[in-house]
C-alpha positions as CSV (number, residue, x, y, z in Angstrom):
1,M,88.0,72.8,116.0
2,K,88.9,75.7,117.4
3,K,92.4,75.1,116.4
4,I,91.6,74.3,112.8
5,F,89.4,77.2,112.8
6,S,92.2,79.9,114.2
7,L,94.5,78.2,111.9
8,L,92.6,79.2,108.9
9,L,92.0,82.4,109.3
10,L,95.9,83.1,110.8
11,A,96.4,81.9,107.3
12,V,94.2,83.9,105.7
13,T,95.3,87.4,107.6
14,V,99.0,86.7,106.6
15,T,97.9,86.0,102.9
16,T,95.9,89.5,103.2
17,F,98.5,91.7,104.4
18,A,101.3,89.9,102.6
19,Q,104.1,92.5,101.2
20,S,105.6,91.7,98.3
21,T,108.0,93.9,95.9
22,W,107.0,95.7,93.0
23,K,108.6,97.2,90.6
24,V,107.9,100.4,87.5
25,D,107.2,99.5,84.4
26,K,109.1,102.6,82.5
27,A,107.2,102.0,79.5
28,H,104.4,103.9,80.9
29,S,105.7,105.6,83.7
30,K,107.4,108.9,83.9
31,V,108.6,111.6,86.0
32,I,107.2,115.1,85.7
33,F,107.9,118.4,87.0
34,N,107.3,122.2,86.6
35,I,108.6,125.2,88.1
36,T,107.9,128.8,87.6
37,H,109.7,130.9,85.1
38,L,110.2,134.6,85.3
39,M,107.1,134.7,87.7
40,I,104.9,134.6,84.6
41,S,105.0,131.0,83.3
42,E,106.0,127.3,83.9
43,V,108.5,125.1,82.6
44,T,107.9,121.4,82.5
45,G,110.1,118.5,82.1
46,N,111.3,115.5,83.2
47,F,113.8,112.8,84.1
48,G,114.0,109.6,81.5
49,D,116.1,107.4,83.5
50,F,114.9,106.2,86.9
51,D,114.4,103.4,88.8
52,I,111.4,103.0,91.1
53,Q,110.7,99.7,93.5
54,A,107.7,99.1,96.3
55,T,107.2,97.0,98.8
56,A,103.5,96.7,99.3
57,D,100.4,94.7,99.6
58,D,98.3,93.5,97.0
59,T,96.2,96.8,97.5
60,F,98.9,99.4,97.8
61,A,97.4,100.3,101.3
62,N,100.7,100.6,103.3
63,P,103.2,101.2,100.4
64,N,107.0,101.4,101.0
65,F,108.9,103.0,98.0
66,T,112.5,103.6,97.2
67,V,113.0,105.9,94.0
68,E,116.1,106.7,92.0
69,I,116.4,109.1,89.2
70,K,119.6,109.6,87.2
71,T,119.7,113.8,87.4
72,A,121.9,113.7,84.1
73,S,118.5,112.5,82.1
74,V,116.8,115.4,82.8
75,D,115.0,117.3,79.4
76,T,112.9,120.1,79.3
77,D,113.4,120.3,75.3
78,N,115.5,123.0,75.2
79,E,119.6,121.6,74.9
80,R,120.9,125.2,76.4
81,R,118.8,124.7,79.6
82,D,119.6,121.6,80.4
83,N,123.2,121.6,79.9
84,H,122.8,124.3,82.2
85,L,121.0,122.4,84.8
86,R,122.9,119.5,84.7
87,S,126.4,121.7,85.2
88,D,127.6,122.5,88.9
89,D,125.0,126.0,88.8
90,F,121.7,123.3,89.4
91,F,122.5,119.2,89.9
92,G,126.2,118.9,89.5
93,T,125.7,115.5,87.6
94,E,129.0,114.5,87.5
95,E,129.9,114.5,91.1
96,F,126.0,114.1,91.7
97,P,124.9,111.6,89.7
98,S,121.5,110.7,91.3
99,M,118.4,112.0,93.8
100,T,117.0,109.5,95.7
101,F,114.1,109.0,97.5
102,K,113.3,106.5,100.6
103,T,109.8,106.4,102.4
104,T,110.3,106.7,106.1
105,S,106.2,106.2,107.0
106,V,103.0,106.6,105.5
107,E,99.6,107.7,106.2
108,K,96.4,106.4,104.7
109,T,94.3,109.6,104.1
110,G,91.4,107.7,102.2
111,E,90.7,104.7,100.0
112,K,92.8,105.0,97.3
113,T,94.8,107.9,98.9
114,F,97.7,108.0,101.0
115,K,100.6,110.4,102.1
116,L,104.3,109.1,101.9
117,I,106.6,111.2,104.2
118,G,110.3,109.6,103.3
119,E,114.1,111.0,103.1
120,L,114.9,113.0,99.2
121,T,118.9,113.4,98.7
122,I,119.6,115.7,96.2
123,R,123.5,117.0,95.6
124,G,124.0,114.9,98.7
125,I,122.0,117.3,101.2
126,T,118.9,115.2,102.4
127,N,115.8,116.0,103.9
128,S,112.2,115.2,104.4
129,I,109.3,115.8,102.3
130,T,106.0,114.5,102.1
131,L,104.7,113.4,99.0
132,N,100.9,112.7,98.3
133,G,100.2,109.3,96.4
134,K,97.1,107.6,95.2
135,V,96.3,104.2,93.5
136,N,94.7,104.9,90.4
137,G,93.7,100.8,89.8
138,I,94.8,97.4,90.6
139,I,94.4,94.6,87.3
140,T,96.0,91.3,87.0
141,N,98.5,91.1,84.4
142,R,96.8,88.3,81.6
143,R,100.0,87.9,80.6
144,N,102.1,86.5,84.1
145,E,98.6,86.3,86.0
146,K,100.4,88.7,88.7
147,L,99.2,91.9,89.7
148,K,99.6,95.5,87.9
149,A,98.9,99.1,90.0
150,G,98.6,102.4,88.8
151,L,99.7,105.1,91.2
152,K,100.4,108.7,91.5
153,L,102.7,110.4,93.6
154,T,102.7,114.5,93.8
155,G,104.7,117.0,96.0
156,V,106.1,120.3,96.4
157,I,110.1,120.5,96.8
158,D,112.1,123.7,97.8
159,R,114.7,123.2,95.3
160,L,117.1,125.8,97.5
161,A,116.9,123.2,100.5
162,F,119.5,121.1,98.3
163,K,121.0,123.7,97.3
164,V,119.7,123.4,93.4
165,G,120.5,126.7,92.1
166,K,120.0,130.1,93.7
167,K,118.1,132.1,95.0
168,S,116.3,134.1,91.8
169,A,113.8,136.1,90.3
170,S,113.4,134.0,86.9
171,V,113.3,130.6,88.5
172,G,111.1,129.7,90.7
173,D,112.1,128.1,94.5
174,E,109.3,125.5,94.2
175,I,109.4,122.5,92.1
176,E,106.0,120.7,91.6
177,M,106.9,117.2,91.2
178,T,104.5,114.3,89.4
179,I,105.3,110.5,89.2
180,N,102.8,108.7,87.1
181,M,103.7,105.4,87.5
182,E,102.5,101.4,86.6
183,M,104.1,98.5,89.0
184,N,104.9,95.4,88.5
185,Q,104.4,92.8,91.5
186,Q,107.3,90.4,91.3
């Protein structure tokens, strides 16, 4: 009887903490940024071409993210500015077509919140950054009976640490990033 109980407990534990792969639902996700302009206002933009994957359990208690963002997809609703951002002055999209983030560790900060520490690479330069994460909710998708999670990642990036532009009075040094996403369990 003890042996059966132990095996049952082990099966429940493995099932409860099993990691699965999750992929972003691009139709319901957005990578947004804000940066100060002339020290008086903020310019908001987004990246339209990105891929986000995660490994996590059914509660996203300990997620591990891999993010790739295509730098040429930058969009600030101003074609002239967007072309300048794609140039070697900023992202250098021809030589550096994507920026990437990969989780190195996770710290649970609340019931539905966590801190992600990871390696961000922009323009071939890699630095460690911290992102704040929040699980907005998890539901069962009625179409395929798999889970769907809503999450939000936020953080501040020092653009000069990645040589994205130069020090300037007209452009702030810090970029506020927000990734709102829905992820589908695979």
